[in-house]
C-alpha positions in Angstrom: 2.3 7.9 8.4 2.0 8.9 4.7 -1.4 10.1 3.3 -2.6 11.1 -0.2 -6.0 11.9 -1.5 -7.2 11.3 -5.1 -10.8 12.2 -6.3 -12.0 12.0 -2.7 -10.2 8.8 -1.8 -7.7 9.2 1.0 -5.1 6.5 1.4 -2.9 6.4 4.5 0.0 4.0 5.1 1.8 2.9 8.3 4.9 0.7 8.1 6.5 -1.7 10.6 9.9 -3.6 10.5 9.3 -7.3 11.3 12.4 -8.3 13.2 11.0 -11.7 14.1 10.4 -12.7 10.5 13.7 -11.0 9.1 17.0 -12.7 8.7 19.5 -9.9 8.2 22.4 -12.2 7.7 20.6 -13.9 4.9 19.6 -10.5 3.3 15.9 -11.0 4.1 14.2 -8.0 5.7 10.5 -8.2 6.2 8.3 -5.1 6.5 4.6 -5.0 7.3 2.2 -2.1 6.4 -1.3 -1.1 7.2 -3.4 0.7 4.6 -6.4 2.7 5.4 -8.7 3.7 2.5 -11.3 6.4 3.2 -14.1 7.4 1.0 -14.5 11.1 1.4 -16.3 11.6 -1.9 -20.0 11.9 -2.3 -20.5 8.5 -4.1 -20.1 4.9 -3.4 -16.8 3.3 -4.8 -15.4 -0.1 -5.2 -11.7 -1.1 -5.1 -11.1 -3.4 -8.1 -7.3 -3.8 -8.4 -4.0 -3.0 -6.9 -0.8 -2.0 -8.7 2.4 -1.9 -6.7 6.1 -0.8 -7.4 8.6 -2.0 -4.9 12.2 -0.8 -4.9 15.1 -1.8 -2.7 18.3 0.2 -2.0 20.1 -2.1 -4.5 17.9 -0.6 -7.2 15.9 -4.0 -7.6 12.5 -2.9 -8.8 9.4 -5.3 -8.7 6.0 -4.6 -10.0 3.0 -6.4 -8.6 -0.6 -6.2 -10.0 -3.8 -8.1 -9.1 -7.4 -8.1 -8.2 -8.4 -6.4 -4.9 -6.4 -6.4 -1.7 -5.8 -9.5 0.5 -8.6 -11.3 -1.4 -11.2 -8.5 -1.1 -12.8 -5.9 -3.4 -14.3 -3.7 -0.8 -17.2 -1.3 -1.6 -17.0 2.0 0.4 -20.1 4.2 0.8 -19.4 7.9 1.5 -17.6 8.4 4.8 -16.7 4.7 5.1 -13.2 3.2 5.3 -11.5 0.0 4.8 -8.2 -1.1 6.5 -6.0 -4.1 5.8 -2.4 -5.2 6.6 0.1 -6.9 4.4 3.8 -7.4 4.2 6.7 -7.1 1.9 10.2 -8.8 1.9 13.3 -6.9 0.8 16.9 -8.0 0.3 18.1 -4.7 1.8 17.3 -2.8 5.0 16.0 0.2 3.0 13.5 0.4 0.3 10.2 2.0 -0.7 6.8 1.2 -2.2 4.1 3.1 -4.1 1.2 2.5 -6.5 -2.4 2.8 -7.3 -5.7 1.2 -6.6 -8.2 1.0 -9.5 -11.5 2.4 -8.1 -14.9 2.1 -9.7 -17.6 4.7 -9.1 -21.4 3.9 -9.0 -21.8 5.1 -12.6 -19.2 2.6 -13.9 -16.4 5.1 -14.5 -13.1 4.2 -13.0 -10.0 6.1 -11.8 -6.6 5.4 -10.2 -6.4 6.4 -6.6 -2.7 7.0 -5.8 -1.0 5.2 -2.9 1.5 7.5 -1.4 5.1 6.6 -1.7 6.3 5.2 1.7 9.8 4.2 2.9 10.6 0.8 4.4 13.5 1.3 6.8 14.9 -1.1 9.4 14.9 0.9 12.7 18.6 0.6 13.4 19.2 2.4 10.0 17.3 5.4 11.2 20.2 6.6 13.5 
């Protein structure tokens, strides 16, 4: 698990290779990931946007940006957390992701909570 804290917002990531959805002979490797966002600050925050960078071992780099996460813009009171799962297809067996969540505080100011870089590696490549 990878974890990073920015301005009291802790983001943790767990990854899973999805063999049942992957087709290695067709260069399709599917990875799932679970994100946990914990508000360890003293104020309420809302996640407004996501901004992802996805890189595979061929050097292909994709950038994805959009509102919320899986259709939600969760509001987190102090000590609350939000967890969601999503997935990412790659053409290679190894890659990585990283990015930011745009968070807004109660007073209307915003900041970027960094998502820790995490590796996407098919299990048979780890030996």
